[in-house]
Structure formats: C-alpha cells, structure tokens
C-alpha positions in Angstrom: 0.0 0.0 0.0 2.8 2.4 0.9 4.6 1.6 -2.4 1.4 2.5 -4.3 1.0 5.8 -2.6 4.7 6.8 -3.1 4.5 5.7 -6.8 1.4 7.8 -7.4 2.9 10.8 -5.7 6.1 10.5 -7.7 4.2 10.1 -10.9 2.1 13.1 -10.2 5.1 15.2 -9.3 6.7 14.3 -12.6 3.6 15.0 -14.7 2.7 18.3 -13.0 6.3 19.4 -13.0 6.5 18.9 -16.7 3.2 20.8 -17.3 4.5 23.7 -15.3 7.7 23.9 -17.2 5.8 23.9 -20.5 4.6 27.4 -19.6 8.2 28.8 -19.9 9.3 27.1 -23.1 8.0 29.7 -25.5 9.7 33.0 -26.6 9.1 35.2 -29.5 12.4 36.8 -30.7 10.7 39.5 -32.9 12.4 43.0 -32.8 9.9 45.7 -31.6 10.1 47.4 -34.9 8.7 44.3 -36.6 5.8 43.6 -34.2 2.4 44.4 -35.6 0.0 46.3 -33.4 -2.0 44.4 -30.8 -5.1 46.1 -32.1 -4.6 44.6 -35.5 -4.5 41.1 -33.8 -7.6 42.0 -31.9 -9.5 43.0 -35.0 -8.4 39.8 -36.8 -9.5 37.6 -34.0 -12.8 39.5 -33.6 -13.5 39.0 -37.3 -13.0 35.2 -36.7 -15.7 35.4 -34.0 -13.5 35.8 -30.8 -14.4 38.0 -27.9 -11.2 39.5 -26.6 -10.8 40.5 -22.9 -7.1 41.5 -22.9 -3.9 41.2 -25.0 -0.5 41.8 -23.6 3.2 40.9 -24.3 4.6 37.8 -22.5 8.2 36.7 -23.4 7.9 38.7 -26.5 4.7 37.0 -27.7 1.2 38.3 -27.7 -0.9 36.6 -25.0 -4.6 36.8 -25.6 -7.3 36.2 -23.0 -10.9 35.8 -24.1 -13.3 33.5 -25.8 -12.8 31.8 -29.2 -15.4 31.4 -31.9 -16.8 28.4 -30.1 -17.3 30.5 -26.9 -14.7 28.6 -25.1 -12.5 30.5 -22.6 -9.1 30.8 -24.0 -5.5 31.9 -23.1 -3.7 31.8 -26.5 -0.2 33.0 -27.5 0.5 34.5 -31.0 3.7 35.4 -32.8 3.6 39.3 -32.8 4.9 39.6 -36.4 2.9 36.8 -38.2 0.0 36.4 -35.8 0.5 32.7 -36.1 -1.1 30.9 -33.1 1.6 29.1 -31.0 0.9 25.7 -29.8 1.5 25.9 -26.1 -0.1 23.6 -23.6 -1.5 25.0 -20.4 
C-alpha cells in the first residue's frame, strides 16, 4: 500500500512538474520594430468570432485572454509579427 502511494505521488510530481515547465518554453524573438499592433490582432480575432478581454506581451509573444469562436474560454499565444498561433499547452 505504501509503495502504491509513493509511486502515485512520484508520478504526479513528474507530470505536474512537466506541465508547469511547458509554460516557460516559449519565446518570440521579434524586434519591436517588426511587431504588428495588438489592435490589428484583436481585429483579426474578432472577425473570426473571438471575444477579446485582454492582449499583452509575455516573453515577446502576444498573450490573448478571451473566448474563441466556439465561446470557449481561451488563453492563447501568438507570434507578434505573423499572428501565427503558438501551440503551447497550459
């Protein structure tokens, strides 16, 4: 019984630790002069049916909080030059 509990705790620690580290694995290295305006990204997403609550810069990327076209709550990251959505697990 004690072995099972320890095994479970170790597995959970490894899994949750990996998830926490995934947040820090992104970085956009776009010079400020090449970053497109946040308002342009907001307009693009709203045209696609998103409802935007806030956009700010995090590690050089645009971080968007809001609701997507399916009305799902979203925290999404975008390249500030191309507006390509970055695939980052949260």
